Residue, then its C-alpha position, 0 to 999 in steps of 0.5 A: d828455928l821453929s821447933r814445929p816442923r809443920d808450922r815452919e813448913l806452912a810459913i815457908l810454903r806461903v813465902g814461896v807463893l807470895c814471892d812467886a818462887p817455884y824452887e822454894f815452893g817445890q823443894h818445900h812441897v817435898i819437905a812439907q809432906r814429911s812434916d804432917i802436911t797433906i797434898d790438899e793442905i799444900e794446895r790450900v796454902k796457895v789460897g791462903p789464910d782465908d780458906p775456911a778449912w784451916s785451924a785457927h793456929d794454921r790460919a794465923i801462921l799463914r796470916a802472919t806470913d802475909e802480914l809480914h810480906h805486905d805490911s812488914r809487921i804482924s797485926d795484934a790480932t794475929w799475934g794474939v792467936l799465935a801467943a796462945s800457943y807460942g811463947a815469946e821465943q817462938l814468936l820471934d823464931l817465926i818472924f825470923a824464919i819468914g824473913n829468912y825464906h823471903l831472902v832465900s826466895f829473892a836470891l833464888n828468883s834473882c839468880g834464876v835457880e832452876l828446879d832440881a831434876g825430878i821436882p815439878d813446878t807445883l807452884h804453877g802446875 
C-alpha cells in the first residue's frame, strides 16, 4: 500500500468518481479528511487532473488513475512525473492500489451496497 495516505486517498477518490461508486467515494471522503485533504480538494477530485490548482505531483496521481482506468497503462509522461518523487516500489504500489479499488468499486456497485448511516452521497450530492 502507498506509504503516503494523501496520495492513496486521492487515487481512491478518483477511482470512486471514474467508477461512479458513491459508497467508495463517500467512505473515502471521510478518510481523506484525516489524510490532509481538504473538502475543496475532495470536490476538485471530481473535476480531475486538469484542474489547475493541483500540484504537479497530485495531478500526476489523478492522471495515472484516469490513464489506468481508460487506457490500462500509465503514460510515459505521467510515469516520469511520479518517478521524480516515487521509487520503483511506490510506483507499483500506486498501480496495485488503483487496481484494487477498481475491483472494490465493481463489487460495491454490482452488489448494490448502500451508503452507511450518516454518510451522505458526496459523489452526486
